[in-house]
N, C-alpha and C positions, 0 to 999 in steps of 0.2 A: 210937679214943682210945686204949686200950689193945690193939694187934694181939697176935693170937694164933699161934703156930707151929703150933698145932695143923691136921692134914691138909696139910703141905707136902710129908710125904714118903709118910706114912701116917697112919691113924688111931689107934693105940695109941700113937703118940708113943714109941718105946721106942728107935728109930734115927736119928739125926744124920746130916748129910749128910758130914760128914769121914770120909774113908777108906772109902766106901761105895758099889757099884755097885748101881743099883736098877731094876728092870724094875717097871712098874705097867699095868694095863690093867681093862676093867670098862665095863659099860653102866650108861645112865643112862636113866630111863623116866620121862617126863613123863605120870603117871596121869590128871591132870586140869589145868586151869590154876593151882590153888593147889597140888598135892600133885606131889613128885617123889621119887622112888627111886633109888638109887644102889648098886651092887655093886662091889668092887673087889678085886682080887688082885695083891700084890706079893710080888715074890722078892728078897730081900737076899744082897748077897755082899762081904766085904773086897775092898777092890781091893787092897792089900797084906798078905799072910797074914802078914807080919814088923809088923803094926802092930797097935792096938787098934780095939776097936767103942767110938762115940764117941756119946754122947747128944745131943738138940738145943741143949744149952748147951755143947757141946764138949768135956766132960770125959769121962775115960776111964771106959766101964763094964765092961769087962773086957777081959784081954788074955792073949796068948799068943805075946810075939813071936818065939821060936823057930820059929814057923811051924807046928807038929805037929798043930795043930787044924784046919787047913783054912781055908777060905774063906767058906764056905756059912753065913750067918749064920742063915736060916731062911726063912719066909715066912708072909704076912699074909693073913687073908682079913675085908672090911671090909663094912656095911651100913649107908645112912643114909637117915632121911626126912625130908624137909623138908616145912613145911606154912606156906603164906604166909598170914597173917591180914590185912594192907591194906600198902598201897605201902611201908611203912616198917617190918615188923616179919615176923619170921619165928622159929617155932619148930619144934624138933625132936629127934630121937635118932639114935643109932648103936650099932653095937655092930663093935669092934674083936679078932681073935681073931691072936694070933702063936703060929705053932709052931716051935719052936725046929730048928734046921737043926744040922749037924756041929758049926761052932764053938762054938755054945751047948751044946750037950749034951755036950762036953769041958771047956767051961772054967766052966759053971755047974752046978746041979742039974739042968737041961734040963728044965725044966715049962714048958709054954704059958703064954700070958700072956693075961687076958681084959679087955677096957676097953669096960663099958658106960657111956653117956655121954646127956644131955639137954642141949638147948641152946635159948637165946633170943637173938635178934639184931634191933638198932635200928639205923637209918641216922639220921643227924643233921646 
């Protein structure tokens, strides 16, 4: 009913689709019939160094349009655990950790970003 943009590009939800090149990889492990673990690595680059970094809403987060901050936004490490309670209900949690690359280090205070979360999902 209320779809989420969470995990469409990465778990920390700090980078949107606009002006970004994204590489993502990582294994998913089905520990049991009901328990699933997922680990992801993402690497983010600006597609155009003379444009801004945008969030998932399409708004500018930070920019240096003269191109002097480079293109590398940073890298993110994510982990998620999902447990299936029954045919329609899942619970879980995860953690996203974004490390700033050259672009974020030169255009922001350059701190890493931590994003822990819990979730409940049901189908109807």
